[in-house]
Backbone bond lengths (Angstrom), bond angles and torsions (degrees), N, CA, C in turn:
res aa  C-N    CA-C-N  psi(-1)  N-CA   C-N-CA  omega(-1)  CA-C   N-CA-C  phi
1 M - - - 1.450 - - 1.530 108.74 -
2 A 1.317 116.41 133.11 1.457 122.33 178.03 1.530 109.61 -72.11
3 D 1.340 116.40 170.10 1.455 120.94 177.12 1.527 109.51 -129.11
4 L 1.328 116.79 -178.31 1.459 119.74 -176.52 1.518 112.94 -69.31
5 D 1.351 118.87 -19.36 1.462 119.49 172.65 1.526 109.87 -65.04
6 A 1.327 116.97 -39.20 1.467 120.64 176.68 1.527 110.53 -65.45
7 V 1.320 116.40 -38.80 1.470 120.51 177.78 1.524 109.46 -64.78
8 R 1.322 117.47 -47.03 1.467 121.87 179.83 1.535 110.06 -55.99
9 A 1.325 117.33 -42.88 1.466 121.57 179.68 1.526 111.36 -67.71
10 F 1.313 117.15 -27.56 1.466 122.48 -176.46 1.523 112.75 -80.28
11 V 1.328 118.09 -26.25 1.473 122.87 -172.65 1.519 112.45 -51.00
12 G 1.322 117.99 -45.13 1.459 121.70 -175.77 1.517 115.58 -71.85
13 K 1.315 118.25 -8.90 1.463 120.34 -177.77 1.517 113.14 -67.91
14 D 1.344 117.61 -29.32 1.469 120.18 177.39 1.527 110.27 -149.39
15 H 1.332 115.78 53.28 1.465 122.68 171.68 1.529 113.75 59.30
16 G 1.331 117.86 26.58 1.457 120.18 179.65 1.519 113.84 68.12
17 L 1.335 116.75 16.07 1.469 119.20 179.42 1.522 110.25 -69.78
18 V 1.320 115.29 133.20 1.458 121.33 177.00 1.519 109.10 -136.28
19 T 1.293 114.66 156.51 1.454 120.91 163.91 1.513 105.45 -98.00
20 V 1.326 115.81 126.73 1.471 120.53 178.79 1.522 107.48 -111.76
21 A 1.328 115.53 133.04 1.463 121.39 -178.94 1.520 110.07 -117.27
22 T 1.325 115.02 133.24 1.462 122.42 175.27 1.524 107.68 -127.12
23 T 1.322 116.20 170.06 1.458 120.36 -177.09 1.522 110.81 -111.64
24 R 1.334 115.38 127.48 1.465 121.76 176.98 1.530 110.32 -74.29
25 D 1.348 115.38 169.54 1.471 121.05 178.48 1.522 112.25 -56.47
26 D 1.345 116.86 -34.50 1.468 119.96 -177.10 1.531 113.13 -84.78
27 G 1.340 116.76 3.62 1.464 120.93 177.99 1.516 113.92 91.20
28 S 1.328 118.20 -8.51 1.460 120.04 177.28 1.527 109.77 -76.66
29 V 1.319 115.96 163.85 1.456 121.91 -175.03 1.518 110.50 -99.97
30 Q 1.326 116.03 135.34 1.459 123.24 173.32 1.518 106.18 -110.42
31 A 1.334 117.78 133.60 1.461 121.44 -179.48 1.518 110.01 -130.42
32 S 1.329 115.27 148.26 1.456 121.16 175.14 1.519 108.24 -149.84
33 V 1.327 115.68 167.91 1.460 121.48 179.77 1.521 108.44 -108.46
34 V 1.329 115.91 129.12 1.459 123.20 178.42 1.528 108.07 -141.48
35 N 1.324 116.53 176.82 1.460 121.59 172.62 1.521 108.17 -99.08
36 A 1.324 116.38 144.38 1.462 121.09 179.06 1.516 109.73 -145.37
37 G 1.308 115.73 159.82 1.453 122.12 177.32 1.508 109.82 -150.71
38 V 1.320 116.05 -179.75 1.456 121.79 179.55 1.528 108.01 -108.56
39 I 1.327 115.57 127.69 1.467 122.41 177.77 1.522 108.05 -136.43
40 N 1.314 115.97 172.32 1.462 119.99 170.70 1.517 108.07 -89.19
41 H 1.321 116.02 135.42 1.459 121.40 178.44 1.526 108.17 -56.83
42 P 1.340 117.85 130.63 1.471 119.97 -174.79 1.528 114.93 -66.14
43 V 1.320 118.44 -16.46 1.458 120.56 179.37 1.531 110.74 -104.60
44 S 1.327 116.67 -51.72 1.473 119.82 -175.94 1.519 113.32 -84.65
45 G 1.339 117.57 -24.06 1.458 121.27 -177.56 1.511 114.61 81.88
46 T 1.332 118.18 -3.10 1.462 120.57 -179.98 1.529 110.26 -81.42
47 P 1.333 117.24 148.27 1.467 119.83 178.73 1.528 111.37 -64.71
48 V 1.337 114.98 138.36 1.459 122.79 178.98 1.521 108.41 -142.40
49 V 1.320 116.39 163.03 1.460 121.37 168.57 1.521 106.22 -88.09
50 G 1.331 115.94 129.30 1.456 120.74 179.35 1.505 111.43 -115.87
51 L 1.318 115.69 140.13 1.458 122.07 172.65 1.516 107.53 -144.17
52 V 1.328 116.44 166.88 1.455 121.55 -177.51 1.517 108.47 -119.63
53 A 1.341 116.31 131.97 1.469 121.79 -178.96 1.524 109.93 -117.30
54 V 1.315 115.98 144.14 1.465 122.30 177.11 1.524 108.70 -69.19
55 G 1.324 116.11 136.66 1.453 120.50 175.50 1.516 110.99 -56.76
56 G 1.318 117.08 140.18 1.458 121.51 179.75 1.517 115.00 80.80
57 S 1.324 118.05 3.48 1.468 120.63 -177.42 1.535 111.55 -75.45
58 A 1.327 114.72 157.17 1.470 120.61 174.73 1.521 110.04 -59.45
59 K 1.312 116.75 -38.35 1.458 121.65 -179.84 1.534 110.17 -54.67
60 L 1.324 116.91 -46.62 1.467 120.18 -179.79 1.522 111.95 -68.47
61 R 1.320 117.46 -41.26 1.474 119.60 177.23 1.522 110.23 -57.69
62 H 1.322 116.21 -44.94 1.466 120.40 -178.97 1.525 111.00 -65.14
63 L 1.346 116.99 -44.95 1.464 120.17 -177.20 1.523 112.41 -67.86
64 R 1.319 117.70 -30.80 1.475 119.58 175.88 1.529 110.14 -63.89
65 A 1.312 116.83 -38.89 1.468 121.31 -178.11 1.528 112.33 -83.32
66 R 1.317 115.85 -36.61 1.464 122.23 -176.11 1.526 107.57 -141.71
67 P 1.329 118.55 96.22 1.465 120.92 -172.70 1.532 115.55 -74.35
68 Q 1.322 117.66 -2.68 1.460 119.21 177.53 1.534 108.49 -72.77
69 T 1.338 115.78 134.87 1.452 120.75 -178.78 1.519 110.15 -149.78
70 T 1.316 115.35 165.41 1.458 122.26 177.47 1.520 108.06 -134.63
71 V 1.335 116.16 134.66 1.461 121.02 172.75 1.517 108.19 -122.26
72 N 1.325 115.13 141.10 1.459 121.07 -179.08 1.525 109.48 -126.49
73 F 1.343 116.24 117.30 1.461 123.00 173.21 1.520 107.18 -89.68
74 R 1.342 118.33 137.90 1.460 121.32 -179.84 1.523 109.64 -139.69
75 A 1.316 115.64 140.14 1.461 122.43 173.06 1.525 106.75 -147.23
76 G 1.323 116.31 112.50 1.464 119.15 -174.59 1.516 109.21 60.38
77 W 1.332 115.47 -129.97 1.466 120.23 -179.93 1.515 112.42 -96.08
78 Q 1.319 117.53 6.89 1.455 121.08 176.01 1.522 108.72 -96.32
79 W 1.317 116.25 147.91 1.461 120.29 176.83 1.521 109.88 -156.13
80 I 1.307 113.91 156.19 1.459 120.35 175.29 1.525 107.32 -143.06
81 T 1.308 116.29 133.82 1.458 123.12 -175.59 1.519 110.16 -117.40
82 V 1.331 114.41 138.78 1.466 121.39 175.59 1.522 107.46 -120.87
83 E 1.322 116.41 120.86 1.456 122.29 172.11 1.521 106.65 -104.29
84 G 1.337 116.72 141.64 1.451 117.87 179.37 1.506 113.62 -178.21
85 T 1.311 113.81 -167.83 1.459 122.98 -177.95 1.523 108.75 -112.82
86 A 1.334 115.73 134.35 1.459 121.52 -175.60 1.521 112.22 -98.22
87 D 1.333 114.96 136.16 1.457 123.51 165.19 1.524 105.87 -102.18
88 L 1.326 117.28 143.59 1.458 122.26 179.55 1.521 109.62 -114.51
89 A 1.332 115.48 143.15 1.467 121.57 175.49 1.521 107.33 -142.70
90 G 1.320 115.95 113.26 1.454 119.26 -179.42 1.506 111.25 -169.69
91 P 1.329 116.72 -178.54 1.459 119.89 -177.72 1.530 113.22 -62.35
92 D 1.317 117.58 -28.48 1.461 121.45 177.90 1.524 112.19 -102.41
93 D 1.320 116.03 0.63 1.467 123.12 -178.76 1.520 109.25 -137.44
94 P 1.343 117.42 70.58 1.463 119.12 -178.52 1.526 110.84 -59.31
95 A 1.322 114.92 139.79 1.459 120.79 179.91 1.523 108.83 -123.17
96 E 1.307 115.98 131.37 1.456 120.40 179.57 1.524 109.31 -58.32
97 G 1.329 115.80 131.48 1.454 120.86 178.18 1.521 114.46 90.01
98 I 1.352 117.51 -1.87 1.470 120.65 179.90 1.521 107.99 -126.26
99 D 1.329 116.04 104.44 1.458 120.55 178.04 1.535 109.56 -89.35
100 A 1.331 116.98 -175.04 1.472 121.01 -176.61 1.524 111.61 -59.21
101 E 1.306 117.38 -42.89 1.472 120.20 178.79 1.525 110.42 -67.09
102 G 1.313 117.19 -40.95 1.457 120.81 176.93 1.516 111.93 -61.22
103 L 1.341 116.72 -39.30 1.464 120.69 178.14 1.527 110.49 -65.72
104 R 1.317 117.11 -44.01 1.465 121.06 179.14 1.527 110.00 -56.04
105 L 1.316 116.55 -47.49 1.463 120.62 -179.68 1.531 112.18 -69.83
106 L 1.336 116.96 -35.75 1.465 121.32 178.33 1.521 111.11 -63.41
107 L 1.330 117.98 -43.68 1.462 120.85 178.84 1.527 110.64 -61.90
108 R 1.315 117.43 -39.33 1.472 121.27 175.79 1.524 110.63 -63.64
109 E 1.335 115.74 -43.68 1.466 119.78 -178.08 1.528 111.34 -62.43
110 I 1.319 117.00 -43.07 1.471 120.47 178.18 1.523 109.69 -62.69
111 F 1.325 116.61 -45.90 1.467 122.08 179.59 1.527 111.12 -55.75
112 T 1.315 117.74 -47.94 1.461 119.84 -178.03 1.531 111.72 -73.47
113 A 1.340 117.87 -33.56 1.467 120.62 176.86 1.522 111.29 -63.92
114 A 1.332 115.99 -27.55 1.469 120.85 178.19 1.531 111.33 -85.78
115 G 1.321 116.86 4.81 1.467 120.62 177.56 1.511 114.31 96.87
116 G 1.333 117.92 4.08 1.451 120.74 -177.67 1.520 113.35 -75.90
117 T 1.310 115.29 148.22 1.457 122.64 172.87 1.525 107.49 -131.57
118 H 1.329 115.86 156.31 1.469 119.07 -178.96 1.518 108.77 -150.11
119 D 1.324 116.54 138.81 1.466 121.66 178.70 1.519 112.41 -82.04
120 N 1.342 117.73 -16.25 1.451 120.59 -174.84 1.529 108.71 -145.45
121 F 1.328 115.95 87.31 1.467 119.05 -176.83 1.522 112.79 -68.21
122 E 1.312 118.58 -22.83 1.464 119.56 175.05 1.536 109.87 -64.55
123 E 1.327 116.61 -40.89 1.473 120.85 175.94 1.529 110.22 -65.89
124 Y 1.320 116.75 -42.12 1.460 121.70 176.83 1.527 109.55 -55.99
125 D 1.342 116.94 -48.97 1.464 121.48 179.81 1.525 110.99 -59.09
126 R 1.337 117.24 -41.65 1.456 121.80 -178.98 1.532 110.58 -62.02
127 V 1.331 116.49 -45.36 1.470 121.11 -179.52 1.532 110.22 -65.87
128 M 1.329 117.60 -43.16 1.462 120.62 179.53 1.528 110.51 -58.90
129 A 1.332 116.59 -43.14 1.466 120.46 179.72 1.527 111.08 -67.87
130 A 1.332 117.29 -43.14 1.464 121.30 -178.50 1.529 111.19 -63.78
131 E 1.315 117.25 -35.05 1.471 121.97 -179.37 1.526 112.17 -89.93
132 R 1.327 117.02 4.75 1.461 123.31 179.13 1.531 111.07 51.61
133 R 1.317 115.15 45.00 1.464 120.77 -177.93 1.527 111.40 -64.10
134 T 1.320 114.71 145.79 1.456 122.85 -177.12 1.523 109.79 -124.76
135 A 1.318 116.10 136.93 1.460 121.67 173.79 1.522 108.72 -79.67
136 V 1.326 115.55 131.07 1.460 122.79 175.03 1.522 106.25 -111.53
137 L 1.321 116.58 117.99 1.459 123.06 -175.30 1.521 108.38 -115.51
138 I 1.328 116.22 111.16 1.467 121.67 -172.56 1.529 110.29 -101.79
139 T 1.310 115.26 115.14 1.457 121.37 174.83 1.519 107.59 -87.13
140 P 1.329 117.19 118.32 1.468 119.32 -173.68 1.522 114.17 -70.00
141 T 1.323 114.59 141.28 1.457 121.29 169.61 1.532 110.09 -111.38
142 R 1.334 116.32 -20.48 1.471 121.63 179.16 1.529 108.09 -156.01
143 I 1.352 116.19 136.15 1.455 122.19 176.91 1.520 107.27 -134.17
144 Y 1.338 117.37 130.77 1.456 121.23 -178.64 1.526 109.21 -156.51
145 G 1.314 116.68 163.43 1.450 119.72 179.97 1.513 112.96 -178.03
146 V 1.335 114.28 -175.79 1.465 122.87 -179.16 1.517 108.07 -127.43
147 G 1.327 116.50 130.12 1.457 121.43 175.75 1.519 113.79 80.33
148 V 1.341 116.39 15.84 1.471 119.42 -179.40 1.521 110.64 -113.81
C-alpha cells in the first residue's frame, strides 16, 4: 500500500488534478475534477489530502452528510487513489482551531500544494471569500495505485 509521501510525489505529474467522488443521498456517486495536494492538517498536524470546494456545491452537501470520499490522481497510465474521511473548514463549515485568518492561509496552502501559482494573492483571497470556498481535508484510510 502506498502512503502520502507517494501521493505528494505524484501531485506534480498532472497539476494536482484529481477526480473526487462523494455519495449522494440516494447512494449514487457524484464525481468532479478539482486540484488537490498534500498538506499537514492545520489542527492535528497529520498529513492529509487537501482540496478546495466552492461554497454551496453538491460536493460540500454530500460531505457534510457523509464525509467518506475518494480522490484519484492520474497521469498517463499511472494513478494513485486515496480513500478517507473529510474534515471541512470554511465560512459555512466552522472548524475548531481555524479562524478567518487561518482559513485564508489554509486555502492558499492547499492551492500551492496542488501546484498552483498566483501573481496576486490578495485577489485570490478576495475570490475565495466571495465564493465562500471551503477547505476539504481528507484523512486517508486507504491509499493504493498502479505505477507509483
